[in-house]
C-alpha positions as CSV (number, residue, x, y, z in Angstrom):
1,M,-5.0,71.1,-1.8
2,I,-5.9,67.8,-0.2
3,V,-9.7,66.4,-1.0
4,V,-11.5,64.0,1.6
5,D,-14.6,62.7,-0.3
6,A,-17.3,62.5,2.3
7,A,-20.5,62.5,0.4
8,G,-21.2,59.0,1.0
9,V,-20.5,58.8,4.8
10,P,-24.2,58.4,5.8
11,D,-25.9,60.9,8.6
12,F,-26.6,58.6,10.5
13,A,-24.7,57.1,13.8
14,S,-21.9,55.0,12.3
15,G,-18.2,54.4,12.7
16,A,-17.4,56.2,9.4
17,R,-19.5,59.5,10.7
18,T,-17.7,59.4,14.5
19,R,-14.8,58.6,12.8
20,L,-14.4,61.0,10.0
21,R,-16.4,63.6,12.7
22,G,-13.1,63.2,15.0
23,L,-10.2,63.8,12.3
24,V,-12.0,66.6,10.8
25,A,-12.6,68.5,14.0
26,A,-8.8,67.7,15.3
27,L,-7.7,68.6,11.8
28,A,-9.2,72.4,12.2
29,R,-7.4,73.1,15.7
30,R,-4.1,72.1,14.1
31,A,-1.8,74.9,12.6
32,D,-0.1,72.3,10.0
33,T,-3.2,70.9,9.0
34,P,-2.3,71.5,5.0
35,A,-5.5,73.6,2.9
36,L,-8.5,71.2,3.2
37,T,-11.7,70.5,1.5
38,I,-14.2,68.3,2.8
39,V,-16.8,67.4,0.0
40,I,-20.2,66.2,1.4
41,A,-23.5,65.7,0.5
42,R,-26.0,68.6,-0.1
43,G,-27.8,68.7,2.9
44,S,-25.6,66.1,5.0
45,T,-25.8,67.1,9.0
46,L,-22.0,65.0,8.9
47,L,-20.4,68.2,10.0
48,D,-23.0,70.0,12.2
49,G,-21.6,71.4,15.3
50,I,-17.8,71.0,14.1
51,A,-15.8,74.3,14.5
52,L,-14.3,73.9,10.9
53,G,-12.0,77.2,11.1
54,P,-9.6,77.1,7.7
55,I,-11.3,73.7,6.7
56,A,-13.2,74.8,3.6
57,V,-16.6,72.4,2.5
58,A,-18.1,71.7,-0.3
59,E,-21.6,70.5,-1.4
60,V,-22.2,67.9,-4.2
61,A,-25.2,65.9,-5.2
62,E,-25.5,62.4,-3.4
63,A,-23.6,60.1,-5.2
64,G,-25.2,57.0,-3.6
65,G,-23.4,54.3,-2.0
66,P,-20.7,52.0,-3.5
67,W,-23.0,50.2,-6.4
68,R,-24.6,53.5,-7.8
69,R,-21.0,54.9,-7.1
70,F,-19.2,52.3,-9.7
71,A,-22.5,52.9,-12.3
72,S,-22.6,56.3,-12.9
73,P,-19.3,57.8,-13.2
74,A,-20.6,60.6,-14.4
75,R,-22.0,61.6,-10.9
76,A,-18.2,61.4,-9.5
77,P,-18.3,63.7,-7.0
78,W,-15.3,65.7,-8.1
79,R,-17.0,66.0,-11.6
80,Q,-19.9,68.8,-9.9
81,L,-16.9,70.5,-8.3
82,P,-15.8,73.7,-9.8
83,P,-12.5,72.8,-12.3
84,S,-10.1,75.3,-10.3
85,L,-10.9,73.0,-6.8
86,A,-10.7,69.5,-8.9
87,A,-7.3,70.9,-10.5
88,A,-5.8,72.5,-7.6
89,A,-6.1,68.7,-5.7
90,T,-2.5,67.0,-4.9
91,L,-4.1,64.2,-3.4
92,W,-8.1,62.6,-3.2
93,H,-8.6,60.8,-0.1
94,G,-12.2,58.7,-0.8
95,E,-13.9,57.7,2.2
96,T,-16.3,55.7,0.1
97,I,-15.8,52.6,-2.5
98,P,-15.2,53.1,-5.2
99,T,-12.7,56.0,-4.8
100,R,-13.0,58.2,-8.1
101,A,-10.7,61.4,-8.4
102,P,-10.1,64.1,-11.3
103,P,-6.9,62.5,-13.7
104,G,-3.4,62.2,-12.3
105,V,-4.6,62.8,-9.1
106,P,-3.2,60.5,-6.5
107,K,-5.8,58.2,-4.7
108,L,-5.9,57.0,-1.1
109,L,-9.2,54.9,0.5
110,T,-10.1,54.5,3.5
111,L,-11.3,50.8,4.1
112,H,-12.6,49.5,7.7
113,D,-12.5,46.3,6.8
114,L,-13.1,43.5,4.6
115,R,-16.3,41.9,6.0
116,W,-17.7,41.3,2.6
117,A,-14.7,39.0,1.4
118,E,-15.0,36.6,4.7
119,P,-17.6,34.2,4.8
120,R,-21.3,35.2,5.4
121,A,-21.6,34.0,8.9
122,A,-19.2,36.9,9.6
123,T,-21.5,39.5,7.9
124,G,-25.0,37.9,9.2
125,A,-26.5,39.2,6.1
126,S,-28.3,37.3,3.9
127,L,-27.3,35.6,1.0
128,A,-28.8,37.6,-1.7
129,R,-27.2,40.6,-0.1
130,W,-24.2,38.9,0.7
131,L,-23.1,36.9,-2.3
132,P,-22.8,40.0,-4.7
133,R,-20.6,41.7,-2.4
134,H,-18.6,38.8,-1.4
135,L,-17.5,38.4,-5.2
136,A,-17.0,42.5,-5.8
137,A,-14.6,41.8,-2.6
138,L,-12.7,39.2,-4.0
139,R,-12.5,40.0,-7.5
140,W,-13.0,44.0,-8.5
141,L,-11.6,45.3,-4.8
142,P,-7.9,44.1,-5.3
143,R,-7.6,45.6,-9.1
144,S,-9.1,48.9,-8.0
145,A,-6.8,48.8,-4.6
146,R,-4.0,48.0,-6.3
147,R,-4.6,51.7,-8.5
148,L,-4.5,53.3,-5.3
149,A,-0.7,55.4,-4.0
150,A,-2.3,54.2,-0.5
151,L,-4.9,52.0,1.4
152,V,-6.0,53.4,4.7
153,T,-7.4,51.8,7.4
154,V,-7.9,51.4,11.1
155,S,-6.0,48.4,13.0
156,E,-3.1,46.5,12.4
157,A,-5.4,43.5,12.0
158,S,-7.3,44.7,9.2
159,A,-4.2,46.1,7.6
160,T,-3.0,42.5,7.9
161,R,-6.2,41.5,6.0
162,A,-6.1,44.0,3.8
163,A,-2.7,42.8,2.3
164,E,-3.6,39.2,2.4
165,L,-7.0,39.5,0.4
166,L,-6.1,42.3,-2.1
167,R,-3.1,41.2,-2.1
168,L,-1.2,44.9,-1.6
169,P,2.6,45.2,-0.2
170,R,2.0,45.7,3.5
171,E,4.4,49.6,3.0
172,R,1.2,50.5,1.1
173,I,-1.3,50.1,3.6
174,E,-1.2,53.2,6.4
175,V,-2.9,52.5,9.4
176,V,-4.7,55.5,11.3
177,A,-6.7,54.2,14.6
178,N,-10.0,55.2,15.4
179,A,-9.7,57.2,19.0
180,T,-11.7,58.8,21.3
181,W,-11.5,62.4,23.2
182,L,-9.6,62.6,26.1
183,E,-12.4,63.9,28.3
184,P,-15.1,62.1,26.9
185,V,-18.6,64.6,27.1
186,V,-20.6,63.0,30.3
187,R,-23.6,64.7,31.4
188,G,-23.7,66.2,35.1
189,E,-25.3,64.6,37.9
190,E,-28.5,66.3,37.7
191,E,-29.0,65.7,34.0
192,A,-27.5,62.1,34.6
193,R,-30.3,60.8,36.8
194,R,-33.0,62.7,34.6
195,L,-31.6,60.6,31.8
196,L,-31.6,57.4,33.8
197,V,-35.2,57.6,34.7
198,K,-36.1,58.2,31.2
199,Q,-34.2,55.1,30.5
200,G,-35.7,52.6,33.4
201,V,-32.6,52.0,34.9
202,E,-32.0,54.6,38.1
203,G,-31.2,52.6,40.9
204,R,-31.1,49.5,39.1
205,P,-28.0,47.5,37.6
206,F,-28.0,47.4,33.9
207,F,-26.1,47.1,31.0
208,V,-25.8,49.1,27.4
209,A,-25.3,47.5,24.1
210,L,-24.7,49.5,21.5
211,G,-24.5,50.0,17.5
212,H,-25.7,49.5,14.3
213,L,-29.1,47.0,14.5
214,E,-28.1,44.8,12.0
215,P,-27.4,41.0,12.4
216,R,-23.8,41.0,12.0
217,K,-23.6,43.2,15.3
218,A,-25.0,39.8,17.3
219,L,-27.2,42.0,19.6
220,A,-29.8,38.8,19.7
221,F,-27.1,37.1,21.6
222,A,-27.0,40.0,24.4
223,L,-30.3,39.2,25.2
224,D,-29.7,35.3,25.2
225,A,-27.1,36.5,27.9
226,L,-29.4,38.7,29.7
227,A,-31.5,35.4,29.7
228,A,-29.1,33.4,30.9
229,A,-27.6,35.4,34.1
230,R,-29.1,33.6,37.4
231,G,-27.7,35.4,40.1
232,A,-27.0,39.1,40.7
233,A,-27.7,40.0,37.1
234,A,-31.0,38.0,37.4
235,S,-33.1,41.0,37.4
236,A,-30.5,43.6,35.7
237,R,-31.9,45.6,32.8
238,L,-30.1,46.3,29.0
239,V,-30.2,49.8,27.4
240,V,-30.2,49.1,23.8
241,V,-28.5,52.5,21.9
242,G,-28.8,52.6,17.7
243,E,-31.4,52.1,15.5
244,G,-31.2,49.7,12.4
245,P,-33.6,46.9,10.4
246,Q,-32.9,44.3,13.2
247,R,-34.9,46.6,16.0
248,G,-38.5,45.0,15.2
249,E,-36.8,41.4,15.3
250,L,-35.0,42.4,18.2
251,E,-38.1,43.6,20.2
252,R,-40.1,40.5,19.2
253,H,-36.7,38.2,20.5
254,A,-37.0,40.1,24.2
255,R,-40.3,39.0,24.3
256,R,-40.0,35.8,23.6
257,L,-37.3,35.2,26.3
258,H,-40.1,37.6,28.6
259,L,-37.5,40.2,28.8
260,A,-39.8,42.9,27.7
261,E,-40.0,45.0,30.7
262,R,-36.0,44.8,31.2
263,V,-34.7,45.8,27.9
264,R,-35.4,49.5,26.8
265,F,-34.7,49.9,23.0
266,A,-33.3,53.6,23.0
267,G,-32.9,54.4,19.5
268,R,-30.2,56.6,18.5
269,L,-28.8,59.3,21.5
270,P,-26.8,62.1,21.8
271,D,-23.1,61.5,22.6
272,D,-23.1,62.9,26.0
273,A,-26.3,60.2,26.5
274,T,-24.5,57.2,25.4
275,A,-21.6,58.8,27.6
276,T,-23.5,58.9,30.6
277,L,-24.9,55.7,30.4
278,L,-21.6,53.7,29.9
279,R,-20.2,55.3,32.6
280,H,-23.3,54.1,35.1
281,A,-23.4,50.9,33.1
282,A,-22.3,47.8,34.9
283,A,-20.6,46.7,31.3
284,L,-21.1,47.4,27.9
285,L,-22.5,44.1,25.8
286,F,-20.6,43.8,22.6
287,P,-21.1,40.3,21.3
288,T,-19.9,41.5,17.4
289,R,-18.7,37.9,15.5
290,Y,-16.3,41.1,13.3
291,E,-15.3,44.5,13.5
292,G,-12.5,45.9,12.3
293,F,-12.0,48.3,15.2
294,G,-15.0,48.2,17.9
295,F,-15.4,52.1,18.2
296,P,-18.0,51.0,21.2
297,L,-15.6,48.7,22.9
298,Y,-12.5,51.7,23.6
299,E,-15.0,54.3,24.0
300,S,-16.3,52.2,26.9
301,F,-12.5,52.2,28.3
302,A,-12.1,55.4,28.1
303,L,-15.0,55.9,30.2
304,G,-14.1,53.3,32.9
305,C,-16.7,50.6,31.9
306,P,-16.1,47.2,31.3
307,V,-16.9,45.3,28.4
308,V,-18.1,41.8,27.4
309,A,-17.0,40.6,24.0
310,H,-15.5,37.5,22.0
311,R,-12.0,38.4,21.6
312,L,-11.2,39.5,18.4
313,P,-8.0,39.9,16.3
314,P,-8.6,44.1,16.8
315,F,-9.2,44.1,19.9
316,A,-5.8,42.7,21.0
317,E,-4.3,46.5,19.9
318,L,-6.1,47.6,22.7
319,P,-4.1,48.9,25.7
320,T,-6.6,47.6,28.5
321,I,-7.2,44.4,27.3
322,D,-5.2,42.1,29.9
323,A,-6.7,38.5,30.6
324,A,-5.0,38.7,34.3
325,S,-6.8,41.9,35.0
326,A,-10.4,40.2,34.4
327,N,-11.2,41.3,38.2
328,H,-11.2,44.9,36.8
329,A,-9.0,46.0,39.8
330,T,-7.0,48.3,38.0
331,H,-8.8,49.1,34.9
332,A,-12.0,48.8,32.8
333,A,-11.1,45.2,30.7
334,L,-12.2,43.2,28.1
335,V,-14.3,40.0,29.4
336,A,-14.8,37.6,27.2
337,P,-16.3,34.1,28.5
338,G,-16.8,32.1,25.8
339,D,-19.3,31.3,23.2
340,S,-22.2,30.1,25.1
341,A,-25.4,32.3,26.0
342,Q,-24.8,30.7,29.6
343,A,-21.5,31.8,30.3
344,W,-22.1,35.3,29.2
345,G,-25.0,35.0,31.7
346,A,-22.2,34.2,34.7
347,E,-20.2,36.8,33.9
348,L,-23.0,39.3,33.8
349,D,-23.7,37.9,37.6
350,A,-20.3,38.5,38.3
351,L,-20.1,42.3,36.9
352,V,-23.1,43.4,38.9
353,A,-22.1,41.8,41.8
354,T,-18.4,43.4,41.8
355,A,-19.3,46.7,40.1
356,H,-17.1,49.6,41.2
357,P,-18.9,53.1,42.3
358,I,-18.9,55.8,39.7
359,A,-16.1,57.8,41.3
360,T,-13.9,54.7,41.1
361,R,-15.1,54.4,37.4
362,R,-13.3,57.5,36.5
363,R,-9.9,55.6,38.2
364,L,-10.3,53.1,36.2
365,A,-10.5,54.7,32.9
366,L,-7.8,55.0,30.3
367,A,-5.2,57.6,31.6
368,T,-3.3,57.9,28.1
369,P,-6.2,56.9,25.4
370,W,-5.4,57.2,21.6
371,R,-6.8,60.6,20.7
372,W,-8.2,62.0,17.7
373,D,-5.8,64.3,17.9
374,D,-2.7,61.6,17.7
375,A,-4.9,60.1,15.0
376,A,-4.7,63.4,13.1
377,T,-1.0,63.1,13.4
378,A,-0.6,59.8,11.7
379,L,-3.5,60.8,9.2
380,L,-1.5,63.8,8.4
381,G,1.9,61.7,8.2
382,A,-0.1,59.5,5.4
383,W,-0.9,62.6,3.4
384,R,2.6,64.1,3.4
385,K,3.8,61.1,1.9
386,H,1.2,60.6,-0.6
387,A,0.1,63.9,-2.0
388,G,1.7,65.0,-5.1
389,G,2.8,61.9,-6.3
390,S,1.6,59.8,-9.9
391,R,-1.6,58.9,-9.7
392,S,-1.4,55.5,-9.2
393,A,1.4,53.0,-7.9
394,P,2.3,50.4,-10.0
395,T,0.3,47.1,-10.1
């Protein structure tokens, strides 16, 4: 029995939530998936709408975030499970730090990135928020990681950084990359038209910015870039998809830049609505300064939507990044104009001037994206390698 502790994965839209749902849906369809139980917080909507098949679900009281879980070991999810279930576990895969498992059971941990080990500028967080997390990432996390059977991360760039910062042998780090569905869910023509009308972008060139509205995503820079456009994108609009603590600040910034009429804060949208916007947009604006993978970027490629982003190490692993294809003639490519809003604004002008029609977008989409079925295969390989071993690897 493999137990995945997802009790700390949030209900709101996030990379952790998207990843878990994609993997669980793929695992539920496979005949070779071992006996598997997913532990979620009581009342969570994390798995809603997924056909789980033989996968079991156990609900526990929410153990809280990393600090609360660290301070309250008695509330660990495994202590709330029936003793027979905890005793049957041959592998415990934690999706939240710290990973707490029954004694004698090998542990895996999914670590999406190590942003709290990086300088504060990479996180965009306040000093009060960043400093305790930074100290924990540098002092406590390496000791905790060395007690794992293995660490699971989402890209080779994240694996390399984890090996360096956590002082782990590279062979103790498994890469299970994030993925997308082979056939992204896009609304039909009439539904798409209604969505575009609702967002105020029907018949107009527009861009999409997507993600949790927090400083690390640097979405204020996307507004600066839109304001700097002077050519074909001078009247283009921007739809910001997502919620978060920075929304009010971003709305005020849009007003300061005289963009209030051109920027729509759409909040959280269903997956099919987001996919439809990306299919019709001139590009995704993704100015984040730090990522372990970059879900929105990859999902945009799968829909044939170009991306304007800073060139970060994880992005180099994705199959459509080709500096020689900046004109997007063969596929949706990444464009990294530089660090100035003026350079980004000039690129936005060029993208609007050369935008491909929707029919061409389908041709530019990834022909063979890394699918959740592929990611599930990689995860099953990691589980088979480490299930049933000792509780932890030697330090």
